[in-house]
SEVEX-331062 format. One record per residue: residue in one letter; x, y, z of N, C-alpha, C in turn. Coordinates in steps of 0.001 Angstrom, whole numbers, plus 524288, in hexadecimal, padded with zeros to 5 digits. Layout:
REM SEVEX-331062
aXYZXYZXYZ
...
//
This chain:
REM SEVEX-331062
mEC9E83D6026122AECA053D14861579ECCB43CCD96128D
iECFBB3C9DE61546ED29E3C599612E0ECEE03C13E61133
dECFEC3BEEA60CADECCA03BAAA60ABEECFFD3B5F160969
eECD843B1E160758ED0513AD0B60623ED47F3ADE4601F3
kED3883B1895FE61ED75C3B2A75FA4DEDC5E3B4DE5FCA6
dEDBC43B84F60077EE0553BA886031CEE34A3B65760626
iEE0553B2F0608B7EE2C83AEB160BACEE5E53AB2660807
aEE39E3A9C960399EE63F3A6585FFDAEEB233A8E65FDAA
fEEADA3ADF35FC6FEEF613B0C85FA75EF3B83B0DF5FE8F
fEF2473B1ED60367EF6133B225607A8EF8C43ACE160861
aEF5A93A8C160896EF7D33A3896096EEFB5A3A1E7604EC
rEF9B53A30860019EFCCD3A1815FB91F02053A4625FB66
kF01E83A96F5FC4BF06B33AC7E5FC28F0A643AB01600A3
sF08373A9E260525F0B763A8456099AF0E343A32360877
eF0B4D39F7560637F0D8C39A60604F3F11C639AE3600CC
eF10D639E175FCD4F14C239EF05F8BFF19AF3A16B5FB06
lF18F93A50D5FE89F1D6B3A7B9600EBF20BA3A3F860426
lF1E353A0CA60760F210F39D0B60A96F23CB398ED60738
tF21523976C602EFF23A8393955FF67F289C395B55FCE3
eF288639A995FB34F2D1C39CEE5F8BEF319739D8C5FC9E
iF306B39F5860153F34843A00A60541F36E539ACC606C3
aF33AF396AC606C1F359C3916F6081DF39B238F7860444
kF39E6391BB5FF97F3DE7390335FBCFF43683919D5FDBC
dF43C03959060107F48D03976C602E3F49D93961F6089A
mF45CC394AD60B81F4661393AD61111F452038DFB61246
vF48CA38B5D614B2F4810385F76166FF469E3861B61C37
gF423C383AB61D8EF407F383E6622F8F3E9D3896362440
qF3EEB38AD162943F3D753900662B22F37F33918762959
kF348938DAD628EAF2F4938EBF626ECF2C5B392A262A54
eF2CD43920462F63F2A0E39582632F9F2C1D39B1163286
vF313C39BA963208F33983A0DA63183F31B93A37762C7E
vF31A83A08B62837F2FED3A2B06232FF2A3B3A47162385
eF26E53A11C625AAF215E3A262625FFF20643A72662963
eF231E3A78762DC0F224A3ABF463140F24763B0F662EE8
tF28A73B09562BE0F2AAB3B5366292CF26B93B72E62537
vF245C3B39E62249F20673B51461E71F1BA23B77362129
iF1A073B53662582F15953B7566286FF16AC3BCF762A0D
aF1B513BDF062C26F1CB33C33362DECF1CC23C71162967
mF1ED23C570624ECF1F353C90362081F19DB3CA4961E49
iF166B3C66D61DE8F11213C78A61C0BF0E4F3CB1561FF0
aF0F603CA53624F3F0CF03CD8D628F8F0F503D30062946
gF13BF3D3D16269FF16303D8F762691F1A2E3D9D162AD9
gF1C4C3D59E62D15F1FFF3D61C6315EF25923D50562FCC
nF29293D6D563313F2EBC3D5CE63265F30373D0D363553
vF34723CE59633A4F36043C94A635D3F3BC73C96F63751
lF3CF33C75F63BF2F42533C6AB63DAFF43913C0E063DA7
lF476A3BF5463A8CF49143B9E363A22F4E113B92B63D42
eF4DF03B5A964103F52763B4BA64456F54603AF236439E
gF596C3AE8D642D8F5BA23A96064229F61723A9AB64144
vF640E3A5536420FF69B13A51764145F6AE93A59F63B77
pF6FBC3A6E463A11F71143A78D6348DF703D3A28F6315D
gF6E813A33E62C88F6E2939EE9628E0F691F39BD5628E7
vF651F39D9A62BDAF604039A9562C1CF5C2D39C906282F
gF5D903A04E624F1F5A1E3A1DD620ABF56E83A6BD6219D
kF585A3AA0662565F55473AEB662688F55433B274621DE
tF59E53B3A861FF4F5A4F3B75561B93F57F93B501616A2
rF58C83AFFB615CFF56A43AD6561131F50AD3AD926113F
lF4E5F3ACE6615D1F48B43AD296164BF46B23B2866149B
vF49413B6A261671F47803BBEB61525F48233BCF760F51
rF4C763BB4860D09F4D3E3BC1560770F492F3B91360448
sF47FA3B450605E1F44143B12D60328F3EB43B3B46038C
iF3D663B5BE60815F38643B868608BDF38213BD3660537
gF3C793C00E604CEF3C9D3C49C60169F3B763C33A5FBC3
kF3D773BEC85F9E7F3C723BD185F48EF36D03BB495F3EB
aF34C63B87B5F7CDF2F753B66B5F763F2B573BABA5F7A2
fF2C813BEF95FA58F28C33C33F5FAD2F29053C7025F62D
sF2CF33C6A05F2EAF2D863CA145EE64F2D663CFCA5F00B
lF307D3D1065F417F30C73D6505F61BF36773D8185F636
pF37683DD345F5A6F3CC33DF365F622F3F293DDAB5FB5C
fF44013DC005FB2BF469D3D9BC5FFBAF4BE83DC5A6006B
sF4D353DDC660534F525E3DFFE60649F549C3DD7560B29
rF59B53DD3E60B5CF5C6E3DAC860FBFF602B3DEA761237
iF5FF83DF016175FF638D3E24A61A50F66B83DEC761DE2
qF6BD23DE9F61D0AF6F433DB8862065F70F33DEFB624F1
fF6EDE3DDEC62984F6FEF3E14462E09F755D3E01A63044
tF785B3E43A630FDF7DA13E3E663337F7E463E86463711
pF82173E81B63A93F82C23EC5063E71F83BE3F1AB63C17
dF85F83F1E96375AF87213F70563511F82C03F90C6318A
lF7E563F64B63144F79F13F80862E15F77663FCCD630AD
mF7644400CB62D98F73F24059A62F98F6E2D405ED62E12
pF6B1540906630FBF65844098262FA3F649140B3B62A04
aF67E040EB462800F6734410856229AF680D40C2361EB2
dF6B0A408216202DF6BC9403A361CBAF66CA4006D61C3D
vF632C4012E61FD7F5E313FE5D61FD0F59E2401A461D5B
tF59524067861F33F54FC409C461D77F563040CC06187C
gF5B1E40E2E617B3F5C8D411746134AF5EBD416A66152F
tF609F419D561191F630E41ECD61311F627E422C560EAD
nF6359427B560FFCF634042BDC60C13F687A42C206093D
vF684442C7C60427F6D0142CF7600F2F6C87431DC5FD96
iF710F434025FC1BF712E438B55F8DEF71644372B5F322
eF6DB94394D5F01BF6D8F438315EA82F6D0743D535E77D
kF6E3543D295E292F6D8D441995DF1CF681D4416C5DCA5
dF6568445D75DCBCF605F446055DA20F61114479D5D46E
dF5CC34489E5D1A8F5D01449F45CC17F5FDB44F115CB19
kF5FFF4526F5CF0AF629C457835CE72F68414576A5D05B
gF6A0F452C45D1E6F6F64452535D3D1F701B453E45D971
qF6BC6454C35DC38F6C044563D5E1B1F6C554515D5E52A
nF6F26451F75E97BF6F6D44DB25ED42F6A6244D785F06A
vF67FB448EB5F093F63314482F5F398F63A8443355F6D9
lF60E0443515FB37F60BB43EAE5FE91F5C5B43B195FCC5
kF5D91436215FC3CF59AE432415FAB7F5A2042D955FE60
fF55A542BAE60042F55A242732603CDF565342227600BD
qF5A4B41F4260217F5B4941A305FFA1F5953415E560342
qF55724131A6017DF52EE40F2A604C6F569C40AB160611
gF563C408D060AF5F59574046460CAEF567F3FF3F60BC6
pF58CE3FAF160D64F56773F5C460C6EF51663F4CF60F65
iF50143F83C6131FF4B263F78D615EAF467B3F8786124A
fF47643FB2860DECF432D3FC4860A35F42753F79F6068B
sF40343F396608B0F3F0B3EEDD605C5F3A593EC5360855
nF37F83E895605AFF33763E5F3607FFF350C3E1EF60C0F
iF39333DEFF60AF2F3B2E3DB1C60EA3F40D43DC8560FE5
vF41E93DD6B614E2F472A3DEE161697F49503DA9761A15
lF4DB13D85E61881F50673D48661BB8F54803D75361F02
aF53A83D77462414F576C3D9B0627BDF5ABB3D535629D8
dF5EF33D4006271CF62163CF6F62864F65A13D08E62D0F
eF65683CD08630FDF68743CD91635C9F67933D2F263830
iF62A73D42063935F61163D94F63AF1F639B3DAE264012
nF64E43D7196435AF67253D86F64870F6CF73D9B564830
rF6F443D9E164386F74BA3DB736430AF75653E15864266
aF71273E41F64148F716D3E9C5640AEF70B73EC6D645FA
tF728F3F13964658F72103F42E64B33F6C633F5D064C08
pF6AF03F709650E6F65923F8C8651EEF64003FD8864EA4
kF67C1400F064D7FF66984058464A47F64A8403E1644E6
tF67233FFF764299F658C3FE2163D72F60923FAE163DCC
qF60183F7AC641DAF5B543F49A64289F56853F81B642E5
sF57273FCA364559F52BE4003064608F50D54026B640D8
aF54184021F63CC6F526C40417637A8F4DEA400E763573
lF4D253FC356377AF48F33F8D763594F43D03F99863882
lF43F63FC2A63D09F3F5A3FC5164069F3AA53FEB963DB5
eF3B4B4035E63B82F36E740608638FEF34EB402F06344A
aF3891400CE63146F37063FDD762CA1F33F43F8F362E16
mF359E3F63263220F330F3F15A633A0F2D8E3F23C635A9
qF2CB23F6736388AF27993F75363AEBF24003FA9D63781
eF260C3FEF163560F22B6402A8632A2F235E4027B62CC0
hF27083FF5662AE2F28103FEDF62547F294340436622DF
rF2C624072C625CFF2E3340C4162405F33ED40CE062573
vF368E41070622AAF3C08411A9623C4F3C944178F62409
tF3ED44197A6284AF3FE641F04628DDF45C341FE562857
aF4743422F36248DF4CD14240362391F4D594295F62116
gF514F42C40622CDF5244431676208FF4DC8435286212E
gF4AC34349662563F4668438126265AF418B436DE62338
hF418D4328D6204FF3D084311161D2AF3B4542B8A61EA7
tF364142AA061E0DF340B4257B61F2DF325A422E661A18
fF341841E116195DF32E241B20614A0F2FA34166061620
tF2B7F4156B61345F282A410E861433F2A1F40C4661105
lF2AAE407D461393F2C8F40326610EFF28254009260DE2
eF297D3FE3160998F25A43FBA360648F23A93F69D608D0
eF1E9C3F5C26088BF1C3D3F10760ABBF1C153ECB960697
pF1C833E7CF6084FF1D853E5FF60DA1F23423E6B160F1D
fF24463E73E6142BF29943E80261617F2A893E46461AB5
fF2F023E1AD61A96F30623DE0961ECAF36343DE7B62008
vF377A3DDB8624EFF3CE13DCFA62691F3D623D76C62897
lF40BE3D4626261AF41F23CF1C627DFF479A3CF2A629B6
aF48593CE9A62EC7F4D863CF1963114F4F7B3C9CE63304
tF54A13C925632FFF57083C4646350AF5AE63C5D66394A
qF5BB33C23B63CEDF5FBB3C2F9640DCF61993BDB0642D1
nF66833BDAA64484F69063B8FC64690F68E03B93464C88
pF66533B57264F1EF65C33B5BA654CFF6A913B403657D5
iF6E683B1B665525F72E23AF76657E9F775F3B3526585D
eF790F3B566653EFF7D9F3B8D7653EAF7C0F3BE3D655C7
qF7DFE3BFE265A47F7C893C4E665C88F80DA3C8FA65C29
dF85A03C77165AA4F89D93CB3A65A1DF88B53CEE965596
gF89133D3F5656A3F88343D7C76528CF82883D861650F8
tF7EE73D6E26545BF79563D77A65329F76CC3DB3665707
yF72563DD3A65581F6F673E0E5658B7F69C93DEE96591B
pF682C3DD1165DACF62D63DAFD65E37F5ED33DF0065C7D
lF5AC73DD2D659D9F56B73E0B865800F53C23E31565C9C
pF52B33E83665C74F4F9E3EA9C660AAF4A103E87C660A8
eF478C3E8DC6653AF42463E6B9665C0F3E763E948661F8
aF3F1D3EE53660EFF3B923F10D65D68F3BD13EEC6657E8
qF40793ED2465653F40F53EAE665119F3F243E537650FF
mF40603E2426550EF3E933DCD865556F389D3DC97654FF
dF360C3E06065784F305A3E05B657A6F2DFA3E17565256
rF31023E3B464ECAF2F073E4E364990F2F383E028645EE
fF31893DBE9647A9F31523D70D644B2F2C683D4166464A
mF29283D2DA6427EF246E3CFE0643ACF25D73CA81645CD
fF29943C7E16433FF2B323C2A5644D1F31143C27B645C2
kF32903BF466497DF38023BD96649F1F38063B7B36491B
lF3ABF3B5FA644FEF3AD63B0806438EF40413AE4164472
vF40733A9B6646C0F45643A714647D3F46493A2F76439F
vF4A873A39A640B1F4BDE3A00163C78F4F9D39BEF63EAB
gF4DC43972363F38F50E9393086419AF547D3904C63DBA
fF57EB38D1F63FD9F5B8A38A2763C96F58AA3857663A42
pF598E3843463540F56C037FDE632C3F587437A96634E6
dF5505376B463464F56913716D635E2F59E236F1063186
mF5B9236A1E63231F5F48367CE62E86F5CFB367486290B
aF5811365B1628B0F55A1365196238FF553436A54620C6
eF53A036E5F623A2F53303739362155F5883375B761FD1
lF5C6C374C462315F61AD37694621E1F63B63740E61CE6
tF62A636F0F61C48F644A36C5261783F61AF36EB0612B7
eF5CA836FEA6132DF59D53723960EC8F5BD6377B060D8B
iF5D2B37AA161198F5F3F37FE5610C8F646637FB460DD0
vF67E037C4760F7FF6CFB37BD260CECF6C5637A1560748
sF68E63764A6065CF68073746960101F65C6378BC5FD8F
mF622737BC55FFA9F5FAB37FEA5FCA8F638F3842D5FB3A
tF66E0385A05FEEAF6A91389DE5FDE7F6F28388285FA86
qF6FCB3831B5F9A2F73D03815F5F5FCF7250382B35F060
eF6D383830E5EF5BF6B5D3845D5EA21F6BCE38A335E91A
tF69C838D5F5ECBDF6A043930A5EC2AF69093959B5F172
mF6B7639A355F21FF6A8F39D325F6E5F66553A1505F614
eF64673A1C65F14FF60703A5A55F016F5B0A3A3BE5F1D4
eF57AB3A77E5F32CF52543A62A5F4A9F4F303A4AB5EFCF
kF4BC73A0D25F06CF48AF39EDD5EC0BF430D3A0D55EC21
aF41863A3955F038F3C183A5495F0BAF3A973A8EF5EC46
nF35D43A8445EA68F33B33ABA15E653F2FBE3AF685E8B4
aF2F093B3D75E620F2B523B7BA5E7FEF25BF3B5C25E758
vF22D53B5A55EB9CF1D603B3D75EB6CF19A53B7D15EDC9
lF1BC13BBE65F03AF186E3BF995F304F1A773C5225F21B
tF171B3C8945F048F18953CE085EF8CF173B3D1305F46A
gF191C3D5FC5F481F17D13D9605F8DBF11F93DA555F946
eF0F623DAD65F4C6F09B63DBA35F4C6F06E13D6DB5F6EA
dF08C73D22D5F589F066B3CD615F7A1F06E73CD395FD8B
lF0B843CE955FF71F0C733CE646050FF08E53D23D607EB
lF08633D6F3605E5F05083DAD460863EFF4F3D91A60840
aEFDC23D66F60404EF8693D467603B8EF78B3D01E607C2
mEFB763CCC060892EFB0A3C8AA60C7EEFACE3CAFD611FA
rEFDCD3CF0E612D6EFDBB3D1A5617F1EF8653D40D618FF
aEF61F3D67461500EF0ED3D8C16159EEECD53D492616B7
aEED623D0196142BEE9B73CBD261510EEA1B3C9C861AA3
aEEEE23C97861C9AEEFAB3C778621ECEED243CAFE625FD
kEECF13D00B624F6EEA913D3A6628B3EE4BB3D29E62968
eEE24C3CFF66259CEDCB53CEE4625E8EDB723CA0B6291D
iEDF713C71D62AA6EDE883C25562DAFEDC6F3C3B963319
lED8AA3C0B8634E7ED62D3C1B9639EAED9883BFC663E75
vED92C3C28D642C3EDB983C0E3647A8ED75B3C0E164BD0
mED5FD3BC4B64DA1ED1F23BBE3651A3ED3D33BE68656B1
dED0123C055659C3ED16D3C30465EA4ED4973BF8366249
dED3263BA7E6628CED5EB3B6EE66608EDBA03B63F6645C
vEDC913B5EA65F3BEE1E73B55C65D46EE4FD3BA5F65E38
mEE2813BEE465D6DEE5153C3E165E74EE6A03C4496642E
qEE3183C2E7667A1EE4453C32366D34EE8923BF4C66EB0
yEE8963BAC766C2FEECA73B6E166D21EF2063B91766BB8
aEF2693BBA76672FEF7593BDEB66577EF9103C25D6690A
mEF5673C5C166A7DEF6CB3CA2766DD8EF8453C84F67356
kEF5BB3C43C6751DEF7113C21567A3EEFC953BFDD67A31
lEFE103BD68675DAF03583BB4B67562F07623BFA6675C3
vF065D3C40E67338F0A0A3C86F67361F0A563CAC2678D9
tF05E63CB9667B5AF05F13CDE068093F086E3CA3568492
yF08163C528683B6F0A703C16468747F106B3C19468723
tF12AC3C45968359F18623C4CD68333F1A593C927686BB
hF16DC3CC1168934F18673D09368C66F18463CF3C69233
pF1CD13CEF7694B1F1CF63CD7569A3DF1AB93D19F69DE1
eF1A5F3D68469C10F18713DAAE69F7CF12893DAAE6A005
lF0FD13D7BE69C9BF0A1E3D79C69CD8F08493D3B86A102
eF043B3D52D6A3CDF026C3D2086A837F007D3CCAB6A68E
dEFE0C3CC576A200EFBBA3C7676A045EFFA63C3BE69D9E
sF04763C56269D07F08583C21069A79F09773BD3469DB4
pF0A7B3B8CC69B2CF0B933B3F969E11F10CB3B42B6A0E3
eF11893B0B06A496F166F3B06B6A78CF1B0C3AF466A3F6
lF1A153AC5269FDAF1E323AB2B69C11F20883B034699F9
tF1D3A3B3F66989AF1F073B8F869683F21FC3BC1169A9F
kF1FF23BC4F69F3EF226F3BF626A361F27B43BD246A4FE
nF285A3B8176A459F2D443B59E6A5DBF315B3B5AE6A181
yF2F9A3B55E69C97F33533B4696985CF33903B89B6941B
iF30223BC8369448F303B3C09069041F31373C5DB692C1
rF34DF3C8B96907BF36403CDE36927DF33093D22968FE1
fF32B73D1FC68AB0F2F9C3D5CE687BFF2C213D2E9683E7
gF274D3D4E36834CF23913D25967FDDF23703D4A667A6F
aF20013D27567726F1F963D401671AFF1C8D3D91A67127
sF1D983DBE866CEFF1B053E0E466BDFF15C83DFF966927
pF129D3E41066889F0DAE3E37B6659BF0E763E19966003
rF131F3E27865DC6F14213E0846587AF13AF3DA926583B
aF14A03D7F565C93F141F3D24565CA7F0E7B3D0AD65BB0
gF0AC63D36C65E29F054E3D24765D3EF03B53D35C657A2
qF05A23D7AA6557DF04813D8E16500CF069C3D4A964C6F
aF0B643D2DE64D83F0DD93CEEB64A31F0AF43C9BE64A71
lF09343C83464F0EF06643C34464FA1F01693C33664C54
iEFE8F3C77364C6FEF99F3C7A164992EFA853C847643BD
tEFDF93CBE364243EFEF03CCDB63CAEF01263C80A63A02
aF051D3C5A463C66F07693C0EF63A1BF03B53BC5563A7D
gF00823BC3163E97EFCB63B7F963F23EF8CD3B7EC63AB2
kEF75B3BC78638C6EF3B73BCC26345DEF6313BA7462F73
vEFB263BBB362E90EFDDF3B992629FCEFE5C3B3AD62A75
rEFFBB3B1CE62F0AF00613AC2D62FD3EFB353A94B62F03
aEF6EF3ABB7630BCEF1D43A94862FFCEF08C3A8C562A32
lEF1933ACD06272BEF0863AC9B62197EF3F43A88E61EDC
mEF8DC3A83062071EFC573A45161E16EFA6939EC861F25
aEF7A139E2262371EF57039907624BBEEFF43984F6228F
gEEDFB39C4361FA7EE8D439BDC61D46EE45939CD1620FC
rEE55039FC762538EE1363A0DD62908EDF893A68E628C9
yEDABE3A79862A74ED87F3ACD362A43ED9023AFB462F71
nEDB283AD4463357EDB9B3AFD663863EE0913AE0D63B24
vEE2833B16563EA1EE7333B036641ACEE5BE3AC7A64613
sEE8F23A88C646EBEE7DE3A49B64AECEEBCC3A50264F65
yEEAAA3A23165392EEE623A1E2657E3EF38339F8065609
eEF32639BE96526CEF7CE399516505BEFB7539D3E64DBC
dEF93B3A10B64AF7EFC6A3A5186487DEFF6B3A83664C9B
iEFCBC3A9B8650B8EFF403ACC2654DDF038B3A98F6577F
nF026F3A4A365897F063E3A14665B26F0B313A0A1657DD
aF0A7939FBA652D2F0EF239ECD64F5FF12393A3AF64EA2
lF0FB13A83F64E73F127D3AD2064D7AF14AE3AF996526C
aF13453AD87656EAF15283AFCB65BD1F1B1A3AFA065C2A
yF1D753AB7F65A2BF232A3AAF665A88F26073AF2865769
pF25243AFB56524AF27F83B3C864F68F26883B94A65108
vF21D53BA1C6530FF20283BF5A65493F22763C0F9659D0
lF22DA3BD5E65D7FF24493BEBB662DEF29FC3BDC36644A
rF2CB73BA6066172F31E53B8BF66349F35DB3BD356638F
hF35163C15E66092F38A63C5D3660D8F364C3CA7A663BC
rF31923C9C0665C3F2EF43CE1866866F2E933CD6766E48
iF2FB93C8DE6704EF2FBD3C81D675F2F354E3C72F677C1
kF368F3C96367C46F3BD03C8FB67E6CF3BBE3C58C68349
pF3E7B3C11968319F3E963BDA9687AFF413E3C05168C4E
sF3FB23BEC4690F0F421B3C0CE695AAF475F3BE26696A1
fF4A2A3C01E69A80F4F313BDCE69BD7F4E7D3B82569D8D
rF4A373B70A6A03CF492C3B1B46A1F0F488C3AE1A69D40
aF45C43AFEA69937F45083ACB669486F4A3B3ABA9691D9
vF4D943AF9F691A5F52AF3AEF368F1CF55FD3AB0769216
tF56253AB7769740F595E3A7EA69A61F57573A25069A2A
eF52393A1A969986F4FF639C716992DF4F8F39A836938D
kF51E439D8568FEBF522239C1A68A5BF4CB639B3268811
iF492939EA768965F43DC39E7E68750F438D3A264682D3
tF42793A08E67E2EF42553A3DE6798CF3D013A67E678F1
tF3CD73AA5A67580F37E03AD0367486F33E43A95067210
dF35A83A5BB66EB1F32083A20266C59F2F8C39E856707A
mF329539D0367468F3062399EC678ACF2C3E39D0767B9F
lF2D5B3A20D67C92F29A03A55667F52F24A23A61667C25
iF25313A6D167714F20963A787673BDF1D2D3A2AC673DC
rF1F9F39E21673A0F1C9B39944673B6F196D398D3678BC
rF1BD239A4767D22F1908399FA68215F14EA39E406829B
lF15EE3A2E36804CF12003A7056805FF0D253A57067D4F
lF0DE83A2A867903F09773A0B367604F063639CF66794C
tF08D9399DB67C72F06133965167FF6F02FA39964683FD
eF055639D9968607F02A73A0DB689E9EFDDA3A3836878B
vEFE833A5B1682E7EFA3C3A89768071EF5BB3A4FE67EFD
sEF7053A03B67D56EF2E739C9667BBFEEFFB39A4968060
gEF1CD39B7E68524EEF14399AB689C6EF10B3949168BE4
kEF4F03922668940EF70F38D2468B03EFBB438E2C68E9B
kEFA9D390BA692EAEFECB3923969677F00BB38D816998B
qF05CE38DBB69A98F0836389A669DC8F09BA38C1C6A2FB
sF09C1389166A718F0AB838B286AC4AF103A38D446ACE7
dF13FC38AEE6AA5AF196C38C7F6AAF7F1B8E38E1C6A5A9
pF1D81392FB6A51BF1F77394BE6A00FF249D3924B69E7F
eF26F938F536A1D7F2BED38CD16A09CF2B2D386EB6A077
pF2E503840C69D8EF32453861469A04F2FEF38799694BC
vF327F38B1769206F30F138CA168CC5F347D389D5688F5
tF3241386A1685AFF356D383896820FF3405384D167C77
eF37CF384456790DF36FC3855B67386F33DB380F967102
qF30223827166DABF2D0337EAE66ACBF2D7437FDD664FB
pF2E6437C07661B0F2EA737D2265C13F294F37E84659EF
rF294D381D2655DFF246D3834465358F24623812264DD9
kF1FF337F3264C4FF1F5C37D1264714F1FC63816264310
kF22783805863ECBF23293843F63AC1F1E5B384896374E
gF1D983893A634FCF196B389CF6312DF15AF38E27632B6
vF12B73900962EFCF0F1B3945162FF5F0B34392FD63433
lF096D38E1763452F059838C856383BF081A389E763CE7
gF0D3538A7463D64F0FF03875A6414EF1073389F864692
fF0DD5387EF64A85F0ECA3897F64FE9F0DC4384CD65357
rF11B33836365648F111E37EE3659CFF1086380DE65F52
kF0BF637FFF66192F0B03381D2666DCF0E0A37E7966ABB
sF0F913810566F01F125E37E2A67309F0E9B37ADF6763C
//
């Protein structure tokens, strides 16, 4: 059972980790915190943003702060599955005989950066599916277990679509979070330029080992989830399905496909980590509300009506939270964007 010593260790290590990453990242506090939450919870993360906003730098900095083996795969249209998983090569044994030996690919690492993942063909993208979900790789008729902890942190550019291949739904669902990396404001941009004039290298120091991370993950599993909070989270997921009779009119009008059961798992698992980072012993409604955006934004598909009316998934999530909390409004329109406060405890209700 988790005790105060475990809570103190978790809080201290989380704070040290965020402090080290902040040495390399200006702004983007919410993105950094949610990435750390997902990694402690054992999930993969998809970072979406225009070029130059620090997606790759964030992943490299996290790799240094976690003190874990790190590999980078630059996805291109000509990348083959064997370039990711590895392949059999012919070598000479001690007797001079030719033998087949499996040469491991870059997927055999603790932290894998899949840079510009949507530039590879679906055939190559599928090479990550088994690794992301089951932490195993099947190649050459053999199955290899990946060393724990294992994460895939992928990046993609939402603007440039020439020569890209949208990720299939099965792969999107294997990302615990989808985080949107926005463009910095003028003050942050000035700080970024000044910082990179000194050095382009990451300054983060190693503060967390793989054993520490696994211990923190085990501690998070002991956090309590009250029945009311569990039902609140599950109701939010079911409300994304327009085919269900109890779904609100908002869902039936603006959502085509709802979230999978993995969304419910992600809300609870990540909610436990977020609660511990905030020094709490139980998951709260606030945790579910704050994590609903990164968990659901890539798992629900807006309807044609939502697209034509320029209603984003974040707008729909905000209104679904209102529906689930019981603060229903008579008319689901208009749906307007509301800014959210940054930070681990940051959620601004509409």
